[in-house]
C-alpha positions as CSV (number, residue, x, y, z in Angstrom):
1,M,0.0,0.0,0.0
2,D,2.8,2.4,0.9
3,R,4.6,1.6,-2.4
4,E,1.4,2.2,-4.3
5,W,1.0,5.7,-2.8
6,L,4.7,6.5,-3.2
7,S,4.4,5.5,-6.9
8,L,1.3,7.6,-7.2
9,L,3.0,10.7,-5.7
10,L,6.1,10.3,-7.8
11,G,4.0,9.9,-10.9
12,M,2.0,13.0,-10.1
13,A,5.1,15.0,-9.3
14,T,6.7,13.9,-12.6
15,V,3.6,14.8,-14.6
16,L,3.4,18.3,-13.0
17,F,7.1,18.8,-13.6
18,L,6.7,18.0,-17.2
19,I,3.7,20.3,-17.5
20,A,5.7,23.2,-15.9
21,L,8.7,22.5,-18.1
22,A,6.5,22.5,-21.3
23,A,4.8,25.8,-20.2
24,Y,8.2,27.4,-19.5
25,M,9.6,26.3,-22.9
26,W,6.4,27.6,-24.6
27,L,6.6,30.9,-22.9
28,S,10.3,31.2,-23.7
29,R,9.8,30.5,-27.4
30,R,7.1,33.2,-27.5
31,N,9.7,35.9,-26.6
32,T,12.4,34.7,-29.0
33,E,13.2,36.0,-32.5
34,V,11.8,32.8,-34.0
35,A,8.3,33.6,-32.6
36,A,8.7,37.2,-34.0
37,V,9.6,35.8,-37.4
38,R,6.6,33.5,-37.4
39,R,4.2,36.3,-36.5
40,Y,5.7,38.4,-39.3
41,E,5.2,35.6,-41.8
42,A,1.6,35.2,-40.6
43,L,1.1,39.0,-41.4
44,R,2.9,38.8,-44.7
45,Q,0.9,35.8,-45.9
46,P,-2.7,36.4,-44.6
47,G,-4.2,33.9,-47.0
48,K,-2.3,31.0,-45.4
49,T,-4.1,29.1,-42.7
50,T,-2.1,28.8,-39.5
51,R,-2.2,26.0,-36.9
52,R,-3.8,28.4,-34.5
53,Q,-6.6,29.2,-36.9
54,I,-7.2,25.5,-37.4
55,L,-7.3,25.0,-33.7
56,Y,-9.7,27.8,-33.1
57,S,-11.9,26.6,-35.9
58,G,-11.9,23.1,-34.3
59,L,-12.9,24.7,-30.9
60,Q,-15.8,26.5,-32.6
61,K,-17.0,23.3,-34.2
62,L,-16.7,21.5,-30.8
63,Y,-18.8,24.2,-29.2
64,S,-21.5,23.7,-31.8
65,L,-21.5,19.9,-31.2
66,C,-21.7,20.3,-27.4
67,E,-24.7,22.7,-27.8
68,Q,-26.7,19.8,-29.3
69,V,-26.4,17.8,-26.0
70,P,-28.8,19.2,-23.3
71,I,-26.6,18.6,-20.3
72,L,-23.5,20.0,-22.1
73,R,-25.5,23.0,-23.4
74,T,-26.6,23.8,-19.8
75,Y,-23.0,23.6,-18.6
76,L,-21.7,25.8,-21.4
77,V,-24.3,28.4,-20.6
78,H,-23.2,28.4,-17.0
79,V,-19.6,28.9,-18.0
80,R,-20.6,31.6,-20.6
81,R,-22.4,33.6,-17.9
82,R,-19.3,33.7,-15.8
83,L,-17.3,34.9,-18.8
84,A,-19.8,37.7,-19.7
85,I,-16.9,40.1,-19.4
86,L,-16.3,39.5,-23.2
87,S,-20.0,39.5,-24.3
88,L,-20.1,42.9,-26.0
89,G,-21.2,41.6,-29.4
90,D,-18.3,39.2,-30.0
91,E,-19.9,35.8,-30.0
92,W,-17.0,34.1,-31.7
93,K,-14.5,35.3,-29.0
94,L,-16.9,34.3,-26.2
95,R,-17.4,30.8,-27.6
96,L,-13.7,30.4,-28.0
97,E,-12.9,31.5,-24.4
98,T,-15.6,29.2,-23.1
99,M,-14.2,26.1,-24.8
100,K,-10.7,27.0,-23.8
101,S,-11.7,27.3,-20.2
102,V,-13.7,24.1,-20.2
103,L,-11.0,22.1,-21.9
104,F,-8.3,23.5,-19.6
105,I,-10.3,22.9,-16.4
106,W,-11.4,19.3,-17.2
107,G,-8.0,18.4,-18.8
108,L,-6.2,19.4,-15.6
109,L,-8.8,17.7,-13.4
110,L,-8.7,14.4,-15.4
111,L,-4.9,14.5,-15.5
112,I,-4.9,14.4,-11.7
113,A,-7.9,12.0,-11.3
114,I,-7.2,9.2,-13.8
115,P,-3.9,8.0,-12.1
116,I,-5.7,8.0,-8.7
117,V,-8.6,6.0,-10.1
118,L,-6.2,3.5,-11.6
119,M,-4.2,3.1,-8.4
120,V,-7.0,3.1,-5.9
121,R,-9.9,0.6,-5.9
122,D,-11.7,2.0,-2.8
123,L,-15.2,3.2,-3.5
124,F,-15.1,5.7,-0.7
125,T,-11.8,7.2,-2.1
126,W,-13.5,7.5,-5.5
127,G,-16.4,9.3,-3.8
128,M,-14.0,11.7,-2.2
129,L,-12.2,12.1,-5.5
130,G,-15.6,13.1,-7.1
131,I,-16.2,15.7,-4.5
132,G,-12.6,16.9,-5.0
133,L,-13.3,17.3,-8.7
134,W,-16.4,19.3,-8.1
135,V,-14.6,21.6,-5.6
136,G,-11.5,21.8,-7.9
137,H,-13.7,22.8,-10.8
138,G,-15.1,25.6,-8.7
139,I,-11.6,26.7,-7.7
140,L,-10.3,26.7,-11.3
141,S,-13.4,28.5,-12.6
142,D,-13.0,31.2,-9.9
143,M,-9.3,31.5,-10.8
144,G,-10.2,32.0,-14.5
145,V,-12.8,34.6,-13.9
146,H,-10.6,36.4,-11.4
147,R,-7.8,36.4,-14.0
148,L,-10.1,38.0,-16.6
149,E,-11.4,40.6,-14.2
150,V,-8.0,41.7,-13.1
151,R,-6.8,41.7,-16.7
152,L,-9.7,44.0,-17.7
153,L,-9.1,46.3,-14.7
154,R,-5.4,46.7,-15.7
155,Q,-6.4,47.4,-19.2
156,L,-8.9,49.9,-18.0
157,R,-6.3,51.7,-15.9
158,N,-4.1,52.2,-19.0
159,F,-7.2,53.1,-21.0
160,M,-8.0,56.0,-18.6
161,G,-4.5,57.3,-18.9
162,D,-4.8,57.3,-22.7
163,V,-8.1,59.1,-22.4
164,R,-6.5,61.8,-20.3
165,H,-3.7,62.1,-22.9
166,H,-6.0,62.4,-25.9
167,Y,-8.4,64.7,-24.1
168,H,-5.5,67.1,-23.6
169,R,-5.0,67.0,-27.3
170,H,-8.5,67.2,-28.6
171,G,-10.6,68.6,-25.8
172,M,-13.5,66.4,-26.9
173,V,-14.6,63.4,-24.9
174,E,-15.7,61.3,-27.9
175,E,-12.5,61.7,-29.8
176,A,-10.4,61.0,-26.7
177,I,-12.2,57.7,-26.1
178,Y,-12.1,56.7,-29.8
179,D,-8.3,57.3,-30.0
180,A,-7.7,55.5,-26.7
181,A,-9.8,52.5,-27.8
182,D,-7.8,52.4,-31.0
183,G,-4.6,51.4,-29.2
184,A,-6.1,49.4,-26.4
185,P,-5.9,45.6,-26.0
186,Y,-8.7,43.5,-27.4
187,E,-11.1,43.3,-24.4
188,M,-10.7,47.0,-23.7
189,T,-11.2,47.9,-27.4
190,L,-14.6,46.3,-27.3
191,H,-15.7,48.4,-24.3
192,G,-14.0,51.5,-25.8
193,Q,-15.9,51.1,-29.1
194,A,-19.1,50.6,-27.1
195,L,-18.5,53.8,-25.2
196,Y,-17.8,55.7,-28.3
197,E,-21.0,54.4,-30.0
198,T,-22.9,55.3,-26.9
199,L,-21.7,58.9,-26.8
200,S,-22.1,59.4,-30.5
201,A,-25.6,58.0,-30.8
202,S,-28.6,60.3,-31.2
203,D,-30.4,58.6,-28.3
204,S,-27.4,58.6,-26.1
205,E,-29.5,58.4,-22.9
206,E,-31.0,55.1,-23.8
207,K,-27.7,53.7,-25.1
208,L,-26.0,54.8,-21.9
209,A,-28.6,52.9,-19.8
210,Q,-28.1,49.8,-21.9
211,Y,-24.3,50.0,-21.6
212,V,-24.4,50.5,-17.8
213,E,-26.6,47.4,-17.6
214,L,-24.0,45.4,-19.5
215,A,-20.8,46.9,-18.1
216,P,-18.9,44.3,-16.0
217,N,-17.6,46.7,-13.3
218,R,-18.5,50.0,-11.7
219,Y,-15.5,51.8,-13.1
220,L,-16.6,51.3,-16.7
221,Q,-20.0,52.5,-15.6
222,G,-18.4,55.5,-14.0
223,I,-16.4,56.6,-17.0
224,A,-19.4,56.1,-19.2
225,G,-21.6,58.3,-17.0
226,L,-19.0,60.9,-16.5
227,S,-18.2,61.2,-20.2
228,H,-21.9,61.5,-21.0
229,L,-22.3,64.3,-18.5
230,V,-19.3,66.2,-19.9
231,K,-20.5,65.7,-23.5
232,E,-24.0,67.0,-22.7
233,H,-23.3,69.8,-20.3
234,G,-19.7,70.7,-21.0
235,D,-16.5,70.6,-18.9
236,P,-16.6,73.4,-16.3
237,K,-13.3,74.6,-15.0
238,S,-12.7,74.6,-11.3
239,D,-9.9,75.9,-9.1
240,T,-8.0,72.6,-9.7
241,G,-8.6,72.5,-13.4
242,S,-10.8,70.4,-15.6
243,V,-13.7,68.6,-13.7
244,Y,-13.6,65.8,-16.3
245,L,-9.9,65.2,-15.8
246,K,-10.3,65.4,-12.0
247,G,-13.1,62.8,-12.1
248,L,-10.9,60.5,-14.2
249,E,-8.1,61.0,-11.6
250,K,-10.5,59.9,-8.8
251,L,-11.7,57.0,-10.8
252,T,-8.2,55.9,-11.5
253,G,-7.3,56.2,-7.8
254,E,-10.2,54.0,-6.9
255,L,-9.3,51.5,-9.6
256,N,-5.7,51.3,-8.4
257,L,-6.9,50.7,-4.8
258,E,-9.2,48.0,-6.0
259,L,-6.3,46.2,-7.9
260,L,-4.1,46.5,-4.8
261,R,-6.8,45.0,-2.6
262,R,-7.5,42.1,-5.0
263,E,-3.8,41.3,-5.4
264,R,-3.0,41.6,-1.6
265,L,-6.1,39.5,-0.6
266,G,-5.4,37.0,-3.3
267,Y,-1.8,36.7,-2.2
268,L,-2.9,36.1,1.5
269,L,-5.6,33.6,0.6
270,Q,-3.8,31.8,-2.2
271,G,-3.5,28.0,-1.6
272,L,-6.0,27.9,1.2
273,S,-8.6,26.3,-1.0
274,I,-6.1,23.6,-2.0
275,I,-5.2,23.1,1.7
276,A,-8.8,22.7,2.5
277,L,-9.1,20.0,-0.2
278,L,-6.1,17.9,1.0
279,P,-8.1,15.9,3.5
280,L,-10.1,14.4,0.6
281,L,-7.0,12.5,-0.5
282,G,-5.4,12.2,2.9
283,T,-7.9,9.8,4.6
284,H,-6.7,6.7,2.7
285,P,-2.9,7.1,3.3
286,I,-3.5,7.9,7.0
287,E,-5.8,4.9,7.3
288,A,-3.3,2.6,5.6
289,W,-0.4,3.9,7.8
290,A,-2.3,3.6,11.1
291,S,-3.6,0.2,10.2
292,H,-0.2,-1.1,9.3
293,Y,1.6,0.1,12.5
294,F,-1.4,-0.1,14.9
295,P,-3.5,-3.0,13.7
296,A,-6.3,-2.2,16.2
297,M,-7.0,0.9,14.2
298,D,-8.2,-1.2,11.3
299,T,-11.2,-2.3,13.3
300,F,-12.0,1.3,14.3
301,Y,-11.8,2.6,10.7
302,G,-14.1,-0.2,9.6
303,S,-16.6,0.5,12.3
304,A,-19.6,3.0,12.3
305,W,-17.6,5.6,14.2
306,G,-14.8,5.5,11.6
307,W,-17.2,6.0,8.7
308,A,-19.0,8.8,10.6
309,I,-15.7,10.7,11.1
310,K,-14.9,10.3,7.4
311,I,-18.2,11.8,6.4
312,A,-17.8,14.6,9.0
313,V,-14.4,15.4,7.4
314,L,-16.2,15.6,4.0
315,A,-18.8,18.0,5.5
316,I,-16.1,20.2,7.0
317,V,-14.3,20.4,3.6
318,W,-17.5,21.4,1.8
319,I,-18.4,24.1,4.4
320,S,-14.9,25.4,4.4
321,Y,-14.9,25.7,0.6
322,V,-18.2,27.6,0.6
323,L,-17.0,30.0,3.3
324,L,-13.7,30.6,1.6
325,R,-15.6,31.6,-1.6
326,N,-17.6,34.1,0.4
327,I,-14.4,35.6,1.8
328,S,-12.5,35.9,-1.5
329,E,-15.4,37.2,-3.6
330,L,-15.0,41.0,-3.4
331,D,-17.5,42.2,-5.9
332,I,-20.5,39.9,-6.1
333,T,-23.2,41.0,-8.6
334,N,-26.3,39.0,-9.2
335,R,-27.1,39.6,-12.8
336,P,-30.7,38.9,-13.8
337,T,-31.2,35.9,-16.1
338,S,-34.1,34.7,-18.2
339,R,-34.0,31.2,-16.7
340,K,-36.3,30.4,-13.8
341,R,-34.6,29.5,-10.6
342,W,-35.2,26.0,-9.3
343,E,-36.7,27.5,-6.1
344,Q,-39.3,29.3,-8.3
345,R,-40.2,26.2,-10.2
346,A,-40.5,24.2,-6.9
347,Y,-42.7,26.9,-5.4
348,S,-45.1,26.5,-8.3
349,W,-46.0,23.0,-7.0
350,P,-49.1,23.1,-4.9
351,W,-47.9,20.9,-2.1
352,M,-44.6,22.9,-1.9
353,R,-46.5,26.2,-1.7
354,S,-48.7,24.8,1.0
355,L,-45.6,23.6,3.0
356,V,-43.9,27.0,2.6
357,H,-47.0,28.7,3.9
358,R,-47.1,26.4,6.9
359,L,-43.4,26.6,7.8
360,G,-42.7,30.1,6.7
361,P,-43.5,33.3,8.7
362,M,-46.7,35.2,8.3
363,P,-46.5,38.1,5.9
364,G,-45.8,41.3,7.8
365,S,-44.5,39.5,10.9
366,A,-41.3,40.4,12.6
367,E,-39.7,37.1,11.5
368,A,-40.6,37.8,7.8
369,E,-39.2,41.3,8.0
370,R,-36.0,40.0,9.7
371,V,-35.4,37.3,7.0
372,T,-36.3,39.8,4.2
373,K,-33.7,42.3,5.6
374,L,-31.2,39.5,5.7
375,L,-31.8,38.7,2.0
376,K,-31.5,42.3,1.1
377,D,-28.3,42.8,3.1
378,T,-26.7,39.9,1.3
379,A,-27.9,41.1,-2.2
380,S,-29.8,37.8,-2.7
381,P,-32.0,37.5,-5.7
382,L,-34.4,35.2,-3.8
383,R,-37.9,36.2,-2.7
384,L,-38.9,35.3,0.8
385,E,-41.0,32.3,-0.4
386,W,-38.2,31.0,-2.7
387,F,-35.7,31.3,0.2
388,Y,-38.0,29.1,2.4
389,V,-38.2,26.6,-0.5
390,Q,-34.4,26.5,-0.4
391,R,-34.4,26.0,3.4
392,I,-36.9,23.2,3.2
393,A,-34.9,21.4,0.5
394,A,-31.7,21.7,2.5
395,G,-33.4,20.4,5.6
396,C,-35.0,17.4,3.8
397,I,-31.7,16.6,2.1
398,A,-29.8,16.7,5.4
399,F,-32.5,14.6,7.2
400,F,-32.5,11.9,4.6
401,V,-28.8,11.9,4.1
402,V,-28.2,11.4,7.9
403,L,-31.0,8.9,8.1
404,G,-29.5,6.9,5.2
405,L,-26.1,7.3,6.8
406,F,-27.2,5.7,10.0
407,V,-28.8,2.8,8.2
408,A,-25.6,2.3,6.1
409,L,-23.5,2.5,9.2
410,T,-25.6,-0.1,10.9
411,V,-25.4,-2.4,7.9
412,T,-21.6,-1.8,7.8
413,D,-21.3,-2.6,11.5
414,R,-23.3,-5.9,11.0
415,H,-21.0,-6.9,8.1
416,Q,-18.0,-6.1,10.3
417,I,-19.4,-8.3,13.1
418,L,-20.0,-11.2,10.7
419,Y,-16.9,-11.1,8.6
420,A,-14.2,-9.3,10.5
421,P,-11.4,-11.7,11.6
422,V,-11.5,-12.5,15.4
423,K,-8.3,-11.1,16.8
424,P,-6.9,-12.0,20.2
425,G,-7.9,-9.5,22.9
426,T,-4.2,-9.0,24.0
427,M,-2.9,-8.7,20.5
428,F,-0.2,-6.0,19.9
429,G,1.4,-5.6,16.6
430,Q,0.7,-7.2,13.2
431,L,-0.8,-10.7,12.9
432,S,1.3,-13.4,11.3
433,P,-0.1,-15.2,8.2
434,E,-0.9,-18.2,10.4
435,E,-2.7,-16.1,13.1
436,E,-4.6,-14.2,10.4
437,A,-5.8,-17.5,8.8
438,K,-6.9,-18.8,12.2
439,A,-8.8,-15.5,12.9
440,H,-10.7,-15.9,9.6
441,E,-11.5,-19.5,10.6
442,I,-12.9,-18.4,13.9
443,A,-15.0,-15.7,12.1
444,L,-16.4,-18.5,9.8
445,L,-17.2,-20.6,12.8
446,D,-19.0,-17.7,14.5
447,R,-21.1,-17.2,11.3
448,R,-22.2,-20.8,11.3
449,M,-23.1,-20.7,15.0
450,L,-25.1,-17.5,14.5
451,S,-27.0,-19.1,11.6
452,Q,-27.9,-22.1,13.7
453,L,-28.9,-19.9,16.7
454,K,-31.6,-18.1,14.7
455,E,-34.1,-21.0,15.4
456,V,-32.9,-22.0,18.8
457,R,-34.6,-21.1,22.1
458,P,-33.5,-20.3,24.8
459,R,-30.2,-18.7,23.8
460,N,-27.7,-19.0,26.6
461,E,-24.1,-20.1,27.2
462,N,-25.1,-23.8,27.6
463,T,-27.0,-23.9,24.3
464,V,-24.1,-22.3,22.5
465,M,-21.6,-24.6,24.1
466,S,-23.6,-27.6,23.1
467,L,-23.7,-26.4,19.5
468,L,-20.0,-25.8,19.5
469,R,-19.4,-29.3,20.8
470,K,-21.4,-30.7,17.9
471,E,-19.7,-28.5,15.4
472,M,-16.1,-29.0,16.6
473,N,-16.6,-32.7,17.7
474,V,-15.0,-32.1,21.1
475,Q,-16.1,-33.2,24.6
476,D,-15.5,-31.8,28.2
477,Q,-13.8,-28.6,27.2
478,D,-16.1,-26.1,28.9
479,E,-13.4,-23.7,29.9
480,Q,-12.1,-23.5,26.3
481,L,-15.6,-23.2,24.8
482,R,-17.0,-20.7,27.3
483,P,-15.1,-17.6,25.9
484,A,-16.2,-18.6,22.4
485,A,-19.8,-18.9,23.6
486,R,-19.7,-15.5,25.2
487,R,-18.2,-14.0,22.1
488,I,-20.9,-15.5,19.9
489,L,-23.7,-14.4,22.3
490,G,-22.2,-10.9,22.2
491,K,-22.3,-10.8,18.5
492,L,-25.9,-12.2,18.5
493,A,-27.0,-9.4,20.9
494,K,-25.5,-6.8,18.6
495,L,-27.2,-8.4,15.5
496,D,-30.6,-8.5,17.3
497,K,-30.5,-4.7,17.7
498,P,-33.0,-2.8,15.5
499,L,-31.7,-1.4,12.2
500,F,-32.6,2.1,13.4
501,A,-32.4,3.3,17.0
502,W,-34.6,6.1,18.5
503,W,-31.6,8.3,19.2
504,E,-30.5,8.0,15.6
505,G,-33.9,9.3,14.6
506,L,-33.4,12.3,17.0
507,L,-30.0,13.0,15.5
508,A,-31.5,12.8,11.9
509,I,-34.1,15.3,13.0
510,A,-31.4,17.5,14.5
511,A,-29.5,17.2,11.2
512,G,-32.6,18.2,9.3
513,W,-33.0,21.2,11.5
514,G,-29.3,22.1,10.9
515,G,-29.8,21.8,7.2
516,Y,-32.9,24.0,7.4
517,A,-30.9,26.6,9.3
518,M,-27.8,26.3,7.1
519,P,-28.9,28.8,4.4
520,V,-29.6,31.4,7.1
521,G,-26.2,30.7,8.7
522,I,-24.3,31.1,5.4
523,R,-26.1,34.4,4.7
524,W,-25.3,35.6,8.2
525,F,-21.6,34.9,7.5
526,R,-21.9,36.7,4.1
527,R,-23.6,39.7,5.8
528,H,-20.7,39.8,8.3
529,M,-18.2,39.8,5.5
530,R,-20.2,42.6,3.7
531,Q,-20.4,44.6,6.9
532,M,-16.6,44.6,7.0
533,E,-16.8,46.3,3.6
534,M,-19.3,49.0,4.6
535,K,-16.8,51.7,5.5
536,H,-14.9,51.0,2.3
537,E,-18.1,51.5,0.2
538,V,-19.0,54.7,2.0
539,D,-15.5,56.0,1.1
540,Q,-16.1,55.1,-2.5
541,L,-19.4,56.8,-2.6
542,Q,-17.8,60.0,-1.2
543,V,-15.2,59.8,-4.0
544,V,-18.1,59.6,-6.5
545,I,-19.8,62.6,-4.9
546,G,-16.5,64.6,-4.9
547,M,-16.1,63.7,-8.6
548,L,-19.6,65.2,-9.4
549,V,-20.1,68.2,-7.1
550,G,-18.2,70.4,-9.5
551,M,-20.5,69.5,-12.4
552,E,-23.1,72.1,-13.4
553,R,-26.8,71.3,-13.1
554,M,-26.1,68.5,-10.7
555,S,-29.0,67.6,-8.4
556,V,-29.5,65.5,-5.3
557,E,-31.5,63.0,-7.2
558,Q,-28.7,62.6,-9.8
559,L,-26.2,62.1,-7.0
560,L,-28.4,59.4,-5.5
561,M,-28.6,57.7,-8.9
562,W,-24.8,57.7,-9.2
563,M,-24.5,56.3,-5.7
564,E,-27.0,53.6,-6.4
565,Q,-25.0,52.7,-9.5
566,F,-21.7,52.4,-7.6
567,A,-23.1,50.8,-4.4
568,R,-23.3,47.1,-3.7
569,I,-24.0,46.9,0.0
570,F,-26.3,50.0,0.1
571,Q,-27.8,49.4,-3.3
572,E,-31.1,48.1,-2.1
573,P,-31.8,51.1,0.3
574,L,-30.8,53.5,-2.4
575,Q,-33.1,51.9,-4.9
576,T,-36.0,52.2,-2.5
577,C,-35.1,55.9,-1.9
578,L,-35.1,56.7,-5.6
579,L,-38.4,55.0,-6.1
580,H,-40.1,57.3,-3.6
581,F,-38.0,60.4,-4.2
582,E,-40.5,62.1,-6.5
583,H,-43.3,61.6,-3.9
584,G,-41.3,63.2,-1.1
585,A,-37.6,63.9,-1.2
586,E,-37.1,64.6,2.5
587,Q,-39.2,61.7,3.6
588,S,-37.3,59.3,1.3
589,L,-34.0,60.5,2.6
590,T,-35.2,60.0,6.2
591,Q,-36.3,56.5,5.3
592,L,-32.9,55.9,3.7
593,K,-31.2,56.7,7.0
594,E,-33.5,54.3,8.8
595,D,-33.0,51.5,6.2
596,A,-29.2,51.8,6.4
597,P,-28.3,53.0,9.9
598,F,-24.5,53.0,9.4
599,L,-23.1,56.1,10.9
600,P,-20.7,57.3,8.1
601,F,-23.4,56.6,5.5
602,T,-26.1,58.5,7.5
603,R,-23.6,61.5,7.7
604,T,-23.4,61.5,3.9
605,I,-27.2,61.4,3.6
606,E,-27.6,64.3,6.1
607,K,-25.4,66.4,3.8
608,L,-27.7,65.5,1.0
609,E,-30.6,66.7,3.2
610,L,-28.8,70.0,3.7
611,A,-28.3,70.3,-0.1
612,M,-32.1,69.8,-0.5
613,Q,-32.9,72.6,1.9
614,H,-30.8,75.7,1.5
615,L,-27.1,74.8,0.8
616,P,-25.6,74.3,-2.7
617,I,-24.2,70.8,-3.2
618,K,-20.7,72.0,-3.5
619,Q,-20.8,73.8,-0.2
620,A,-22.5,70.8,1.5
621,F,-19.6,68.6,0.6
622,D,-16.8,71.2,0.8
623,D,-15.0,69.1,3.5
624,L,-14.3,66.3,1.0
625,E,-11.5,68.2,-0.7
626,S,-10.1,69.8,2.5
627,E,-9.8,66.4,4.2
628,Q,-8.7,64.5,1.2
629,A,-5.1,63.8,2.4
630,F,-6.2,62.6,5.8
631,A,-9.0,60.5,4.3
632,R,-6.5,58.9,1.9
633,E,-4.2,57.8,4.8
634,Q,-7.1,56.7,6.9
635,R,-8.5,54.6,4.1
636,K,-5.1,53.0,3.5
637,Q,-4.9,52.0,7.2
638,E,-8.5,50.7,7.2
639,Y,-7.9,48.6,4.1
640,E,-4.9,47.0,5.7
641,Q,-6.9,46.1,8.7
642,L,-9.8,44.8,6.6
643,I,-7.5,42.6,4.5
644,E,-5.8,41.3,7.6
645,Q,-9.1,40.4,9.2
646,K,-10.3,38.6,6.1
647,A,-6.9,36.8,5.8
648,G,-7.3,35.7,9.4
649,W,-10.7,34.3,8.8
650,G,-9.4,32.6,5.7
651,R,-6.5,30.9,7.4
652,L,-8.8,29.7,10.2
653,I,-11.3,28.3,7.8
654,G,-8.8,27.0,5.3
655,F,-6.8,24.9,7.9
656,A,-9.9,23.6,9.7
657,P,-10.3,20.5,7.4
658,L,-6.7,19.6,7.8
659,M,-6.8,19.9,11.5
660,S,-10.0,17.9,11.7
661,L,-8.3,15.2,9.6
662,I,-5.1,15.0,11.7
663,F,-6.8,15.2,15.1
664,G,-10.2,13.8,14.4
665,Y,-9.2,10.9,12.2
666,L,-5.8,10.0,13.5
667,V,-4.7,11.4,16.9
668,I,-7.8,11.2,19.0
669,P,-8.9,7.7,17.6
670,L,-5.4,6.5,18.2
671,V,-5.4,7.7,21.8
672,V,-8.9,6.2,22.5
673,V,-8.0,2.8,20.9
674,S,-4.7,2.7,22.8
675,L,-6.5,3.4,26.1
676,Q,-9.0,0.7,25.4
677,Q,-6.2,-1.8,24.6
678,M,-4.3,-0.8,27.8
679,T,-7.5,-1.2,29.9
680,M,-8.0,-4.7,28.3
681,Y,-4.4,-5.6,28.9
682,Y,-4.5,-4.6,32.6
683,D,-7.7,-6.6,33.1
684,Q,-6.0,-9.6,31.7
685,L,-3.0,-9.1,34.0
686,Q,-5.3,-8.8,37.1
687,R,-7.1,-12.0,36.2
688,I,-3.8,-13.9,35.9
689,Q,-2.7,-12.6,39.3
């Protein structure tokens, strides 16, 4: 067993080394003169089909074939939705990136999984490998999306610098954006052209609303809105110069801060998801090592408690993965889709609707308001009824899984009683081949006796001993047969126990309640993570206000619209405020402070109230410029604290599965089994004395 795992590790290390070497050679060749000559030849002979074109054409055909299979079509749509960053009218590029991502992810996962499947024949290890593939797929997908987002943000930073340069030359927003898009990388060129078409259209207001709806981040939305304002109302000059250039400077500063936060947090959290997955492949080597050097552990790992600990480790790995995703996702946006959610489809069933109405809170009750606020605070797209469908489904799944687990553990325990070799009570170390064969013979004898005892009444030691005499053809050996009779009666008592105990039913009900409460717990954790970002978002909103206060014809309602566009945590209260703003501005602002009672945010809203009454907007926010240097240093310090807090949470959660594997699956069971053996050994010594 050790040789098999050593060969597996060496094989995986060799494969990964060869992959890294091939990638290094490929990247090295791209920067050589040979690669430059090839690119020149491709430009000089445009009619000649290159290998890359053949490959891309094959990927496009493969995408069309996969679309004809319903399951693969659903999977491709899911991947496409995550790659919507490239969806501005370039269907060919989006399909290509989708197929490249799918083939890379599954190629890497299968490259790791196939050697393990060939080396290991354990069904439970295969199950853990399946869960590892699912989690690994999520990790690789997140890495790909994060890479695309960071790449676009870096391109956008350079694009803003080019816009500033060309605006100094032309003094016209449209021409500056057109020239900057002309020299930008591919993804940024798509967005630059879309911006130019939006600003040049006759119905620019409608085009702007459509682009803002499709823009993948708030910074593109900001530069689109700011450019439209300058195009429509001109660029007023302030004491510090152009308002448009000052706004671009603020947007660039926020963008740089976002990139630094992503890179720093990604650096601190890197590898934690992989560490959380290690227990999926660590149970089998630990079990093999412990069973080899401590044979009594083999019985424990085959018992119900051993299987229960394995499944508990699986649950901890899954929970850790979910929580780590909630920590690392900085900018979660739930884009509306045309597909109906499964909760919505389930709620349309009459029996499910009746169950939701029975278990869910009454409309207008305090519980309903509390859960609705929780959903709004976490930016969940679920309605209250759909959320309770999700809770009911999670509770039912947890209940039936634990119920089936107890039944399976009971069946496994009975199989262990019948077929496990009967080892001596004072056995220390590994059994010899002769002793192991004898232990299997004793187990076979016990099975025959148990089969005969099914129809025998009464069942006592004398009855079992008489059956043993007939089976073994021996006479007058009561002292030798009595331990065997007691052992058989003990096995019979365990086999006569019901398949399902009452306390197991209570635990299944408790697990169902835990599953029912789990969606609420996950959203509580998500809300806590979002609350850590509240001060950061208020600072961003103040930067947006400082960018716009110098614009002419700027109103409080327009400021609220810009704040709603940039907000994530406060987006829901701001939307409600805008809906009721026309019916009563002061009342809607007062309600906004009650809906979002975060002190720095309420201070900003109070300044908007002053601007509604008698002060100009620029005077209401005159402290933003005067305290800019102090605010910049304060934000830097707060960001460092925020990142350290998230990194601390990430390390705690990321190492929890590994600690549970080491202590829960090895150290504590080893101590307990050792104490049991020592107790048995001392009992034997006392009987001898």
